[in-house]
FIKOLZA-1660 file (N, C-alpha, C; in steps of 0.1 Angstrom, whole numbers, plus 5000, padded with zeros to 4 digits):
% residues 133
   i   px   py   pz ch aa at
   1 8535 9127 9300  A  M  N
   1 8548 9127 9295  A  M CA
   1 8549 9133 9281  A  M  C
   2 8558 9142 9279  A  N  N
   2 8559 9148 9266  A  N CA
   2 8569 9140 9257  A  N  C
   3 8570 9144 9245  A  D  N
   3 8578 9137 9235  A  D CA
   3 8593 9137 9239  A  D  C
   4 8598 9148 9245  A  E  N
   4 8612 9149 9248  A  E CA
   4 8616 9140 9259  A  E  C
   5 8607 9138 9269  A  Q  N
   5 8610 9129 9280  A  Q CA
   5 8609 9114 9274  A  Q  C
   6 8600 9111 9265  A  Q  N
   6 8600 9098 9260  A  Q CA
   6 8612 9095 9251  A  Q  C
   7 8617 9106 9244  A  G  N
   7 8629 9104 9235  A  G CA
   7 8641 9101 9243  A  G  C
   8 8642 9105 9255  A  N  N
   8 8654 9102 9263  A  N CA
   8 8654 9087 9268  A  N  C
   9 8643 9081 9269  A  N  N
   9 8641 9067 9273  A  N CA
   9 8641 9057 9262  A  N  C
  10 8643 9061 9250  A  K  N
  10 8642 9052 9238  A  K CA
  10 8654 9043 9238  A  K  C
  11 8652 9031 9235  A  Q  N
  11 8662 9021 9234  A  Q CA
  11 8670 9024 9220  A  Q  C
  12 8682 9021 9220  A  Q  N
  12 8690 9023 9208  A  Q CA
  12 8697 9009 9204  A  Q  C
  13 8699 9008 9191  A  I  N
  13 8706 8996 9186  A  I CA
  13 8716 9000 9176  A  I  C
  14 8727 8992 9176  A  N  N
  14 8738 8994 9166  A  N CA
  14 8736 8984 9155  A  N  C
  15 8736 8989 9142  A  I  N
  15 8734 8981 9130  A  I CA
  15 8747 8982 9122  A  I  C
  16 8751 8971 9117  A  D  N
  16 8763 8970 9109  A  D CA
  16 8758 8971 9094  A  D  C
  17 8762 8981 9087  A  L  N
  17 8757 8984 9073  A  L CA
  17 8769 8984 9064  A  L  C
  18 8766 8980 9051  A  P  N
  18 8777 8980 9041  A  P CA
  18 8780 8995 9037  A  P  C
  19 8792 8998 9034  A  S  N
  19 8795 9011 9029  A  S CA
  19 8796 9011 9014  A  S  C
  20 8799 9022 9008  A  A  N
  20 8799 9024 8994  A  A CA
  20 8809 9015 8986  A  A  C
  21 8820 9012 8992  A  F  N
  21 8831 9005 8985  A  F CA
  21 8833 8991 8991  A  F  C
  22 8823 8985 8997  A  G  N
  22 8824 8972 9002  A  G CA
  22 8828 8970 9017  A  G  C
  23 8831 8981 9024  A  G  N
  23 8835 8979 9038  A  G CA
  23 8822 8979 9046  A  G  C
  24 8824 8981 9059  A  R  N
  24 8813 8981 9069  A  R CA
  24 8813 8994 9076  A  R  C
  25 8801 8998 9080  A  R  N
  25 8800 9010 9089  A  R CA
  25 8789 9007 9099  A  R  C
  26 8790 9013 9111  A  I  N
  26 8780 9010 9122  A  I CA
  26 8772 9023 9123  A  I  C
  27 8759 9021 9123  A  Q  N
  27 8749 9032 9125  A  Q CA
  27 8741 9029 9137  A  Q  C
  28 8739 9039 9146  A  Q  N
  28 8731 9038 9158  A  Q CA
  28 8716 9043 9155  A  Q  C
  29 8707 9034 9158  A  L  N
  29 8693 9038 9155  A  L CA
  29 8684 9037 9168  A  L  C
  30 8674 9046 9168  A  D  N
  30 8665 9046 9180  A  D CA
  30 8654 9036 9176  A  D  C
  31 8651 9028 9186  A  I  N
  31 8640 9018 9185  A  I CA
  31 8627 9025 9187  A  I  C
  32 8618 9025 9177  A  Q  N
  32 8605 9032 9178  A  Q CA
  32 8595 9023 9186  A  Q  C
  33 8584 9029 9188  A  D  N
  33 8573 9021 9194  A  D CA
  33 8569 9010 9185  A  D  C
  34 8563 8999 9191  A  R  N
  34 8559 8988 9183  A  R CA
  34 8547 8990 9175  A  R  C
  35 8539 9000 9178  A  R  N
  35 8527 9003 9171  A  R CA
  35 8531 9011 9158  A  R  C
  36 8527 9006 9147  A  T  N
  36 8529 9013 9134  A  T CA
  36 8516 9014 9127  A  T  C
  37 8515 9024 9119  A  H  N
  37 8504 9026 9111  A  H CA
  37 8506 9019 9098  A  H  C
  38 8496 9011 9092  A  P  N
  38 8499 9004 9080  A  P CA
  38 8503 9012 9068  A  P  C
  39 8497 9024 9067  A  A  N
  39 8501 9033 9056  A  A CA
  39 8515 9038 9057  A  A  C
  40 8519 9041 9070  A  A  N
  40 8533 9045 9072  A  A CA
  40 8543 9034 9069  A  A  C
  41 8539 9022 9072  A  E  N
  41 8548 9010 9069  A  E CA
  41 8549 9008 9054  A  E  C
  42 8538 9010 9047  A  F  N
  42 8538 9009 9032  A  F CA
  42 8547 9020 9026  A  F  C
  43 8546 9032 9031  A  N  N
  43 8554 9043 9026  A  N CA
  43 8568 9041 9029  A  N  C
  44 8572 9036 9040  A  W  N
  44 8586 9033 9043  A  W CA
  44 8591 9022 9034  A  W  C
  45 8583 9012 9031  A  Y  N
  45 8588 9001 9022  A  Y CA
  45 8590 9006 9008  A  Y  C
  46 8581 9014 9003  A  I  N
  46 8583 9020 8990  A  I CA
  46 8595 9029 8989  A  I  C
  47 8597 9038 8998  A  L  N
  47 8608 9047 8998  A  L CA
  47 8621 9039 9000  A  L  C
  48 8621 9029 9008  A  N  N
  48 8633 9021 9010  A  N CA
  48 8637 9013 8997  A  N  C
  49 8627 9009 8989  A  Q  N
  49 8630 9002 8977  A  Q CA
  49 8635 9011 8966  A  Q  C
  50 8631 9023 8966  A  L  N
  50 8635 9033 8956  A  L CA
  50 8649 9039 8958  A  L  C
  51 8654 9037 8970  A  G  N
  51 8667 9043 8972  A  G CA
  51 8678 9037 8964  A  G  C
  52 8688 9045 8960  A  V  N
  52 8699 9040 8953  A  V CA
  52 8708 9032 8962  A  V  C
  53 8712 9020 8958  A  P  N
  53 8720 9011 8966  A  P CA
  53 8733 9018 8971  A  P  C
  54 8738 9013 8982  A  A  N
  54 8750 9020 8988  A  A CA
  54 8763 9015 8982  A  A  C
  55 8763 9003 8978  A  R  N
  55 8776 8997 8973  A  R CA
  55 8777 8999 8958  A  R  C
  56 8789 9001 8952  A  I  N
  56 8791 9002 8938  A  I CA
  56 8786 8990 8930  A  I  C
  57 8790 8978 8934  A  P  N
  57 8785 8966 8927  A  P CA
  57 8770 8965 8926  A  P  C
  58 8763 8969 8937  A  D  N
  58 8749 8969 8938  A  D CA
  58 8743 8980 8928  A  D  C
  59 8749 8991 8927  A  V  N
  59 8745 9002 8918  A  V CA
  59 8746 8997 8904  A  V  C
  60 8757 8991 8900  A  L  N
  60 8759 8986 8887  A  L CA
  60 8748 8975 8884  A  L  C
  61 8746 8966 8893  A  T  N
  61 8735 8956 8891  A  T CA
  61 8722 8962 8890  A  T  C
  62 8719 8972 8898  A  D  N
  62 8706 8980 8897  A  D CA
  62 8704 8986 8883  A  D  C
  63 8715 8992 8878  A  I  N
  63 8714 8999 8865  A  I CA
  63 8712 8988 8854  A  I  C
  64 8719 8977 8855  A  L  N
  64 8717 8966 8845  A  L CA
  64 8703 8961 8845  A  L  C
  65 8698 8958 8857  A  I  N
  65 8684 8953 8858  A  I CA
  65 8674 8962 8852  A  I  C
  66 8674 8975 8856  A  W  N
  66 8665 8985 8851  A  W CA
  66 8666 8987 8836  A  W  C
  67 8678 8988 8831  A  L  N
  67 8680 8989 8817  A  L CA
  67 8675 8977 8809  A  L  C
  68 8678 8965 8814  A  A  N
  68 8674 8953 8807  A  A CA
  68 8659 8952 8807  A  A  C
  69 8652 8954 8818  A  A  N
  69 8638 8953 8819  A  A CA
  69 8631 8963 8810  A  A  C
  70 8635 8976 8811  A  S  N
  70 8629 8986 8803  A  S CA
  70 8632 8985 8788  A  S  C
  71 8644 8979 8784  A  T  N
  71 8647 8977 8770  A  T CA
  71 8638 8966 8765  A  T  C
  72 8635 8955 8773  A  F  N
  72 8626 8945 8769  A  F CA
  72 8612 8950 8767  A  F  C
  73 8607 8958 8777  A  V  N
  73 8594 8964 8775  A  V CA
  73 8593 8973 8763  A  V  C
  74 8603 8980 8760  A  G  N
  74 8603 8989 8748  A  G CA
  74 8603 8981 8735  A  G  C
  75 8611 8970 8735  A  S  N
  75 8611 8962 8722  A  S CA
  75 8598 8955 8720  A  S  C
  76 8592 8949 8731  A  V  N
  76 8579 8942 8730  A  V CA
  76 8568 8952 8727  A  V  C
  77 8569 8964 8733  A  G  N
  77 8559 8974 8731  A  G CA
  77 8559 8979 8716  A  G  C
  78 8571 8980 8711  A  K  N
  78 8572 8984 8697  A  K CA
  78 8565 8975 8687  A  K  C
  79 8566 8962 8690  A  S  N
  79 8560 8952 8681  A  S CA
  79 8545 8950 8684  A  S  C
  80 8541 8954 8696  A  L  N
  80 8527 8952 8699  A  L CA
  80 8518 8965 8697  A  L  C
  81 8525 8976 8695  A  I  N
  81 8517 8989 8694  A  I CA
  81 8508 8989 8682  A  I  C
  82 8511 8981 8672  A  Q  N
  82 8502 8981 8660  A  Q CA
  82 8489 8974 8662  A  Q  C
  83 8487 8967 8673  A  F  N
  83 8474 8960 8675  A  F CA
  83 8464 8970 8681  A  F  C
  84 8451 8968 8678  A  P  N
  84 8441 8977 8684  A  P CA
  84 8440 8975 8699  A  P  C
  85 8439 8986 8706  A  G  N
  85 8437 8986 8721  A  G CA
  85 8450 8987 8728  A  G  C
  86 8461 8984 8722  A  V  N
  86 8474 8984 8729  A  V CA
  86 8478 8998 8733  A  V  C
  87 8476 9008 8724  A  P  N
  87 8479 9022 8728  A  P CA
  87 8472 9027 8740  A  P  C
  88 8459 9023 8741  A  M  N
  88 8451 9026 8753  A  M CA
  88 8457 9020 8766  A  M  C
  89 8461 9007 8765  A  I  N
  89 8467 9000 8776  A  I CA
  89 8480 9007 8780  A  I  C
  90 8488 9011 8770  A  V  N
  90 8501 9018 8773  A  V CA
  90 8498 9031 8780  A  V  C
  91 8488 9038 8775  A  S  N
  91 8485 9051 8781  A  S CA
  91 8480 9050 8796  A  S  C
  92 8473 9039 8799  A  V  N
  92 8468 9037 8812  A  V CA
  92 8480 9034 8821  A  V  C
  93 8489 9025 8816  A  I  N
  93 8501 9022 8824  A  I CA
  93 8510 9034 8827  A  I  C
  94 8512 9042 8817  A  W  N
  94 8520 9055 8819  A  W CA
  94 8513 9064 8829  A  W  C
  95 8500 9065 8828  A  A  N
  95 8492 9073 8838  A  A CA
  95 8494 9068 8852  A  A  C
  96 8493 9055 8854  A  I  N
  96 8495 9049 8867  A  I CA
  96 8509 9052 8872  A  I  C
  97 8519 9051 8863  A  A  N
  97 8533 9053 8867  A  A CA
  97 8535 9068 8871  A  A  C
  98 8529 9077 8864  A  V  N
  98 8531 9091 8867  A  V CA
  98 8524 9094 8880  A  V  C
  99 8512 9089 8882  A  I  N
  99 8504 9091 8895  A  I CA
  99 8512 9085 8907  A  I  C
 100 8518 9073 8905  A  F  N
 100 8526 9067 8915  A  F CA
 100 8538 9075 8918  A  F  C
 101 8544 9081 8908  A  S  N
 101 8556 9090 8910  A  S CA
 101 8552 9103 8918  A  S  C
 102 8541 9108 8915  A  V  N
 102 8536 9120 8923  A  V CA
 102 8533 9116 8937  A  V  C
 103 8527 9105 8939  A  Y  N
 103 8525 9100 8953  A  Y CA
 103 8538 9098 8961  A  Y  C
 104 8548 9093 8954  A  I  N
 104 8561 9091 8961  A  I CA
 104 8567 9105 8964  A  I  C
 105 8566 9115 8955  A  L  N
 105 8571 9128 8958  A  L CA
 105 8564 9134 8970  A  L  C
 106 8551 9131 8972  A  K  N
 106 8543 9137 8983  A  K CA
 106 8547 9130 8996  A  K  C
 107 8551 9117 8996  A  I  N
 107 8554 9111 9009  A  I CA
 107 8568 9111 9013  A  I  C
 108 8577 9115 9004  A  D  N
 108 8591 9115 9007  A  D CA
 108 8595 9125 9018  A  D  C
 109 8604 9122 9026  A  T  N
 109 8608 9131 9037  A  T CA
 109 8622 9135 9035  A  T  C
 110 8629 9129 9025  A  V  N
 110 8643 9132 9022  A  V CA
 110 8644 9136 9008  A  V  C
 111 8652 9146 9005  A  S  N
 111 8654 9150 8991  A  S CA
 111 8661 9140 8982  A  S  C
 112 8668 9130 8989  A  K  N
 112 8675 9120 8982  A  K CA
 112 8665 9111 8974  A  K  C
 113 8653 9110 8979  A  V  N
 113 8643 9102 8972  A  V CA
 113 8639 9108 8959  A  V  C
 114 8639 9121 8958  A  R  N
 114 8636 9128 8946  A  R CA
 114 8646 9124 8935  A  R  C
 115 8659 9125 8939  A  W  N
 115 8670 9122 8930  A  W CA
 115 8670 9107 8926  A  W  C
 116 8666 9098 8935  A  S  N
 116 8665 9084 8931  A  S CA
 116 8654 9081 8922  A  S  C
 117 8643 9089 8923  A  L  N
 117 8631 9088 8914  A  L CA
 117 8635 9093 8900  A  L  C
 118 8643 9104 8900  A  V  N
 118 8648 9109 8887  A  V CA
 118 8657 9099 8881  A  V  C
 119 8666 9093 8889  A  Y  N
 119 8675 9082 8884  A  Y CA
 119 8667 9070 8878  A  Y  C
 120 8657 9066 8885  A  R  N
 120 8649 9055 8880  A  R CA
 120 8642 9058 8866  A  R  C
 121 8636 9070 8866  A  W  N
 121 8629 9074 8853  A  W CA
 121 8639 9076 8842  A  W  C
 122 8651 9081 8845  A  F  N
 122 8662 9082 8835  A  F CA
 122 8665 9068 8829  A  F  C
 123 8667 9058 8838  A  L  N
 123 8670 9045 8834  A  L CA
 123 8659 9039 8826  A  L  C
 124 8646 9041 8830  A  I  N
 124 8635 9036 8822  A  I CA
 124 8634 9042 8808  A  I  C
 125 8636 9055 8808  A  C  N
 125 8635 9062 8795  A  C CA
 125 8646 9058 8785  A  C  C
 126 8658 9056 8791  A  L  N
 126 8670 9052 8783  A  L CA
 126 8668 9038 8778  A  L  C
 127 8663 9029 8787  A  G  N
 127 8660 9015 8783  A  G CA
 127 8650 9014 8772  A  G  C
 128 8639 9022 8773  A  I  N
 128 8628 9021 8763  A  I CA
 128 8633 9027 8750  A  I  C
 129 8641 9037 8750  A  S  N
 129 8647 9043 8738  A  S CA
 129 8656 9032 8731  A  S  C
 130 8664 9025 8739  A  L  N
 130 8672 9015 8734  A  L CA
 130 8664 9003 8728  A  L  C
 131 8653 9000 8735  A  G  N
 131 8645 8989 8730  A  G CA
 131 8637 8992 8717  A  G  C
 132 8633 9005 8716  A  V  N
 132 8626 9009 8704  A  V CA
 132 8635 9009 8692  A  V  C
 133 8648 9012 8693  A  R  N
 133 8657 9013 8682  A  R CA
 133 8659 8999 8678  A  R  C
% end
């Protein structure tokens, strides 16, 4: 059996999702096979978490949380940077974050993920700059 014949026999499900302004929308999805690869599941989870929320209140909450967390990290980092060894730790954390961002860019299948990654980095940099001031 080829993929096209299997695609016609796939079960479908309707899912009720929130829309951008608080309403509801129905989306039809194909139910995939039960066997999943662990790496593919991890990739899906990461990409799903990075997406910009659909509803406006969720976007505002997301912005506030990312700004508050990165502002806190920036202010604590400003006072701790004078201690020996801390610049090396900060450099390692930044290197891990950049490598993780490159990994996300390699596994994304939708260009929307790139823009959500830019959005997250913008919020992080804005929060750190506010925390350092």
